[in-house]
Structure formats: structure tokens, C-alpha cells
C-alpha positions as CSV (number, residue, x, y, z in Angstrom):
1,K,107.7,103.2,103.2
2,P,104.9,100.1,104.0
3,A,106.4,97.9,106.8
4,V,105.1,94.5,107.5
5,A,106.3,92.3,109.8
6,L,107.8,88.2,108.9
7,T,106.3,85.8,112.2
8,F,108.2,82.3,113.0
9,D,106.1,79.7,114.9
10,D,107.0,77.0,116.3
11,G,110.8,76.7,117.0
12,P,113.9,77.0,117.3
13,R,114.6,74.1,114.3
14,A,119.0,72.9,113.6
15,G,118.8,73.5,109.9
16,S,115.6,76.0,109.2
17,T,116.3,78.0,111.7
18,D,119.7,79.3,111.0
19,K,119.0,79.1,107.5
20,I,115.9,81.4,108.1
21,L,118.3,84.2,110.7
22,D,121.2,84.0,108.1
23,V,119.0,85.8,104.9
24,L,117.8,88.4,108.2
25,E,121.6,89.2,108.8
26,K,122.1,89.5,105.0
27,Y,119.3,92.1,103.9
28,N,119.5,93.2,108.0
29,A,115.3,92.8,108.6
30,R,114.0,91.6,111.3
31,A,110.7,88.6,112.3
32,T,109.3,87.6,115.5
33,F,109.9,84.8,116.5
34,F,106.7,82.5,118.6
35,I,109.5,80.1,120.2
36,V,107.7,76.6,122.1
37,G,110.1,76.0,124.9
38,N,110.1,72.3,125.2
39,V,111.9,72.4,122.0
40,I,114.8,74.8,122.8
41,G,117.0,72.1,123.2
42,Q,116.8,71.5,119.3
43,N,118.9,74.8,118.9
44,P,119.2,77.1,121.6
45,D,122.0,79.1,119.5
46,A,119.5,80.3,117.4
47,L,117.5,82.2,120.4
48,K,120.7,84.5,121.1
49,R,121.1,85.3,117.3
50,E,118.1,86.0,117.5
51,V,118.1,89.0,119.9
52,E,122.0,89.7,118.6
53,L,119.8,90.7,114.8
54,G,117.3,92.3,116.8
55,C,114.5,90.6,116.7
56,E,111.2,90.0,118.4
57,L,110.8,86.8,121.0
58,G,107.4,85.3,121.6
59,S,105.8,83.0,123.8
60,H,104.7,79.9,121.4
61,T,103.9,78.1,125.2
62,W,105.8,75.7,126.3
63,S,104.2,73.1,124.5
64,H,102.4,74.4,122.2
65,E,98.4,73.2,123.4
66,D,95.7,74.5,123.0
67,L,95.0,77.2,125.7
68,T,91.0,77.3,125.0
69,K,91.4,74.2,126.8
70,I,94.2,73.8,129.4
71,G,91.8,76.9,132.6
72,E,93.8,79.5,133.6
73,S,95.9,77.0,135.8
74,G,97.3,75.1,132.9
75,V,97.3,78.6,130.7
76,N,99.5,80.3,133.7
77,S,102.2,77.3,134.1
78,Q,102.0,76.6,129.5
79,M,103.6,80.4,129.4
80,D,105.7,80.5,132.5
81,R,107.8,78.1,131.3
82,S,108.3,79.2,128.1
83,V,109.1,83.6,128.9
84,S,111.2,81.5,131.3
85,R,113.6,79.6,129.1
86,I,113.0,81.6,126.3
87,E,114.6,84.7,127.7
88,E,117.3,82.5,130.2
89,T,118.8,81.4,126.8
90,S,118.4,83.9,124.7
91,G,119.4,87.0,127.3
92,G,116.5,88.9,125.4
93,K,112.8,89.5,127.4
94,V,109.5,88.0,126.0
95,T,107.6,91.0,125.0
96,V,104.3,88.9,122.6
97,M,102.6,85.9,123.0
98,R,101.1,83.7,119.7
99,P,98.3,81.6,121.0
100,P,99.1,78.1,119.4
101,Y,96.3,77.2,116.1
102,G,95.6,80.8,117.0
103,A,93.5,79.7,119.4
104,I,91.9,82.1,122.6
105,D,88.3,83.3,123.5
106,S,87.7,86.0,126.9
107,D,89.3,84.1,129.6
108,V,92.3,83.2,128.6
109,K,92.9,86.9,127.0
110,S,91.7,87.2,130.2
111,Y,94.9,85.1,131.9
112,L,97.4,86.6,129.8
113,D,99.4,89.7,130.5
114,L,101.4,89.9,127.6
115,P,100.4,91.5,123.7
116,I,98.6,88.6,121.5
117,I,99.2,88.7,118.4
118,L,98.0,87.0,115.8
119,W,98.2,87.1,111.5
120,S,97.0,88.8,109.1
121,L,98.7,86.8,106.4
122,D,98.8,83.3,106.5
123,T,101.5,81.8,103.9
124,L,100.0,77.6,105.0
125,D,104.1,76.8,104.3
126,W,102.6,74.5,106.8
127,K,99.9,72.5,104.4
128,T,101.8,73.0,101.4
129,R,105.4,72.8,102.7
130,D,106.6,74.4,99.2
131,A,108.8,76.7,98.8
132,A,107.4,78.1,95.5
133,S,104.0,78.2,96.7
134,T,104.8,80.0,100.1
135,L,106.7,82.4,97.9
136,Q,104.0,83.0,95.4
137,V,101.3,83.4,98.7
138,I,103.1,86.2,99.7
139,Q,104.3,88.0,95.9
140,D,99.5,88.1,95.5
141,E,98.6,88.9,98.9
142,V,100.8,91.5,100.2
143,R,100.1,94.2,102.0
144,G,102.0,97.3,103.7
145,G,100.7,96.2,108.1
146,D,100.8,92.5,107.6
147,I,101.7,89.9,109.8
148,I,103.7,87.2,107.9
149,L,102.3,83.5,109.5
150,M,105.5,81.4,108.6
151,H,106.8,78.2,110.6
152,D,110.8,78.4,111.6
153,I,110.4,74.3,111.9
154,H,110.0,73.4,107.7
155,P,113.4,73.5,105.3
156,E,110.7,74.4,102.8
157,T,109.9,77.5,104.8
158,A,113.6,78.6,105.1
159,D,114.0,78.0,101.2
160,A,111.4,80.2,100.3
161,V,112.1,82.9,103.2
162,E,115.5,83.0,100.5
163,K,113.1,84.5,98.0
164,I,110.5,86.5,100.0
165,V,113.3,88.2,101.9
166,P,114.9,90.3,98.8
167,W,111.3,90.0,97.0
168,L,109.9,92.4,99.6
169,I,112.6,94.6,99.9
170,D,112.3,95.0,96.7
171,N,109.3,95.6,96.0
172,G,109.4,98.8,98.7
173,Y,109.0,96.9,102.3
174,E,110.6,97.1,104.9
175,L,111.2,94.3,107.0
176,V,110.4,95.2,111.3
177,T,109.7,93.3,114.4
178,V,105.6,93.2,115.3
179,T,105.9,95.5,118.0
180,E,107.9,97.8,115.5
181,L,104.8,97.3,113.3
182,Y,102.6,98.4,116.5
């Protein structure tokens, strides 16, 4: 059965992250959430629920800075602060990271000790802010093995997920975490 990994960046956000988690729970699906440390206070319970639902926790740094511009001490600070806050809040473990903007270079790679996860399918939800468009990108482009990029901070993305998850399942895809996909 082909599998895909839904991934969500920039959260948690009250409302939209909760709605996404409701859909994942309804369909017994999992996803990977790349969490920004300094916004956890907007919806700390979402992190606990992500762990309860079997989702994967990833760091998206403390404050969404371009890691290629802040040097080793900046990268270490961004990662240490975010991982600590995510793990303290969730009771889970951070297993992966995604650099903001996908910005990565050999120096940043050498500073990180977590697997660096980018994506193979960008829904452009961050740009279009349109649920129908986000769904259409997936329907037109998804392939088994894809890592799908979305953002749980947008209500339109949460609306799209209500249609994306059942569509993927109906079309034979298993929804797994990034680590499970690998």
C-alpha cells in the first residue's frame, strides 16, 4: 500500500491545529508536526494530543529563523530552546527537524544532530490560503512516498485537511509519520 507523510509547519495554533488533529483522529491517521518553540503557548494542549494520536514531533526552531544566517551558536540556541520546550510541553520526544524556509547548507548540517526533513510536495497552502487549491495540488501531484508540506497555522489548511485525508485513504494511501515512511 503506498504511504505518504503529511507534515505541518509553524504551529501549534488554537483552532486550526485542533481541527487537523480531529481529522487525523477520525481516520486513525498520523502526521508529523514541525513545531516553532516560541508559539507553543498559543496551544500547548495540541502537543500532548499529537503524542496521544501517535503523531511525530519535529522542531522547526525556536523562532523560525533562517539557520544559514545565524552561525553555530545561533543554530544551537534555536534548536536547544525549541526541543526543550516541545518535549517539556508534550511529554514526547523530538525525533526530526525541518529548517525554516528549507534553508540549509553544509555548515548548518554539521551543527544539527537530528535528521533534517524537507519535502517532496509543496501544496503552496502558505501562498494560496485556499482549501480547494490545496486539495487540488494533492489530487494532481501526490505519489507514494511523498512528504507533503502544509502549515497548521492556516484555517484554510485545516479545512483542506478535512477533504485531503479521506481522499488519500479512498485512493489507497496510508498516512504515516516521516519516520514511519523512511
